C-alpha positions as CSV (number, residue, x, y, z in Angstrom):
1,X,-44.3,23.6,40.9
2,X,-40.7,22.6,40.1
3,X,-39.2,19.2,39.6
4,X,-35.5,19.4,40.3
5,X,-32.7,16.8,40.0
6,X,-29.0,17.0,39.5
7,X,-28.8,16.1,35.9
8,X,-32.4,16.7,34.8
9,X,-32.1,13.7,32.6
10,X,-34.3,11.1,34.2
11,X,-36.6,11.4,37.3
12,X,-37.3,15.1,37.1
13,X,-38.0,14.9,33.3
14,X,-40.4,12.0,33.9
15,X,-42.1,13.8,36.8
16,X,-42.5,17.0,34.8
17,X,-43.9,15.1,31.8
18,X,-46.5,13.3,33.9
19,X,-47.4,16.5,35.7
20,X,-48.0,18.2,32.3
21,X,-50.2,15.3,31.2
22,X,-52.1,15.4,34.5
23,X,-52.5,19.2,34.3
24,X,-54.0,18.8,30.8
25,X,-56.3,15.9,31.9
26,X,-57.7,17.9,34.8
27,X,-57.9,21.1,32.7
28,X,-55.9,23.3,35.1
29,X,-53.4,24.7,32.7
30,X,-54.3,28.2,33.8
31,X,-53.6,27.4,37.5
32,X,-50.6,25.1,37.4
33,X,-47.2,26.1,36.1
34,X,-44.6,23.3,35.8
35,X,-40.9,23.7,35.4
36,X,-38.0,21.3,35.6
37,X,-34.3,21.7,35.7
38,X,-31.1,20.4,37.2
39,X,-28.2,21.8,39.2
40,X,-25.6,20.1,36.8
41,X,-27.6,19.2,33.7
42,X,-26.6,16.3,31.5
43,X,-26.3,16.6,27.7
44,X,-29.5,14.6,27.0
45,X,-32.3,12.7,28.7
46,X,-31.2,9.1,29.5
47,X,-32.0,6.7,26.6
48,X,-33.6,4.2,28.9
49,X,-35.9,6.9,30.3
50,X,-36.9,7.9,26.8
51,X,-37.7,4.3,26.0
52,X,-39.7,3.8,29.2
53,X,-41.7,7.0,28.8
54,X,-42.6,6.0,25.2
55,X,-44.3,3.0,26.6
56,X,-46.5,5.5,28.4
57,X,-47.1,7.5,25.2
58,X,-44.9,10.4,26.3
59,X,-42.0,11.5,24.1
60,X,-38.9,12.8,26.0
61,X,-36.4,12.2,23.2
62,X,-36.8,15.8,22.0
63,X,-36.3,17.4,25.5
64,X,-33.0,18.8,26.7
65,X,-31.9,18.9,30.3
66,X,-31.5,22.4,31.5
67,X,-30.2,24.3,34.5
68,X,-32.8,25.5,37.0
69,X,-32.2,29.1,38.2
70,X,-32.5,30.4,41.7
71,X,-35.1,32.9,40.4
72,X,-37.2,30.1,39.0
73,X,-37.1,28.3,42.4
74,X,-38.0,31.4,44.3
75,X,-41.1,32.0,42.0
76,X,-42.8,28.6,42.6
77,X,-44.9,27.4,45.5
78,X,-43.5,23.9,45.6
79,X,-40.1,22.4,44.8
80,X,-39.8,18.6,44.5
81,X,-36.4,17.0,44.4
82,X,-36.0,13.5,43.2
83,X,-33.9,11.7,45.8
84,X,-31.2,14.3,45.9
85,X,-31.6,16.2,49.1
86,X,-32.5,19.8,48.6
87,X,-30.1,21.0,51.2
88,X,-27.2,19.1,49.6
89,X,-27.9,19.5,46.0
90,X,-29.6,22.8,45.3
91,X,-27.4,25.8,45.9
92,X,-30.4,28.0,45.3
93,X,-32.9,28.9,48.0
94,X,-36.6,29.0,47.6
95,X,-39.3,30.7,49.6
96,X,-42.0,28.0,49.7
97,X,-42.5,24.3,50.4
98,X,-40.0,21.7,49.3
99,X,-40.3,17.9,49.3
100,X,-37.9,15.1,48.4
101,X,-39.3,12.0,46.8
102,X,-36.3,9.8,47.4
103,X,-36.5,8.0,44.1
104,X,-33.8,5.7,42.7
105,X,-31.7,7.2,39.8
106,X,-32.7,5.5,36.5
107,X,-29.3,6.2,35.0
108,X,-27.6,2.9,33.8
109,X,-30.5,0.9,35.2
110,X,-32.3,-1.9,33.3
111,X,-35.5,-1.1,31.5
112,X,-37.4,-3.2,34.1
113,X,-36.0,-1.0,36.9
114,X,-36.8,2.2,35.1
115,X,-40.4,1.1,34.5
116,X,-40.8,0.7,38.3
117,X,-39.3,4.1,38.9
118,X,-41.5,5.6,36.1
119,X,-44.7,4.0,37.6
120,X,-43.8,5.3,41.0
121,X,-43.3,8.8,39.7
122,X,-46.6,8.7,37.8
123,X,-48.5,7.6,41.0
124,X,-46.9,10.3,43.0
125,X,-47.7,13.0,40.5
126,X,-51.4,11.9,40.4
127,X,-51.5,11.9,44.3
128,X,-49.8,15.4,44.2
129,X,-52.5,16.8,41.9
130,X,-55.2,15.2,44.1
131,X,-53.7,16.8,47.1
132,X,-53.2,20.3,45.6
133,X,-56.5,20.5,43.8
134,X,-58.4,19.3,46.9
135,X,-56.8,22.2,48.9
136,X,-57.8,24.6,46.2
137,X,-61.4,23.3,46.1
138,X,-61.7,23.5,49.9
139,X,-60.4,27.0,49.9
140,X,-63.1,28.2,47.6
């Protein structure tokens, strides 16, 4: 799965970090690959995002936004954009499912607002894993 945003400095970084944690908790590292990137990456993860994620015991201060490549998007089964419509934002095409989570951008928002965005992202990631792993279990 890929979490994609324009700057890869807020929502997509949070989503990828929560997905990595959820993947580890559920012990499905062999089954789930997670990538994140942006179409026009920022220089660093937003400071307020780093602060909010530290409150959830996740360190993002050492991560760097990166550009997502068309080849990466073609190689995954699911692309999730963060409120930036896939058709308008991503110049790349992908072969599989895409979803847009329509989340507010945390850039230049208060820590209280970013906490709400963070908590919404965490809930969506948990629901996503519930959904995907239930499909896998029923297919077996």
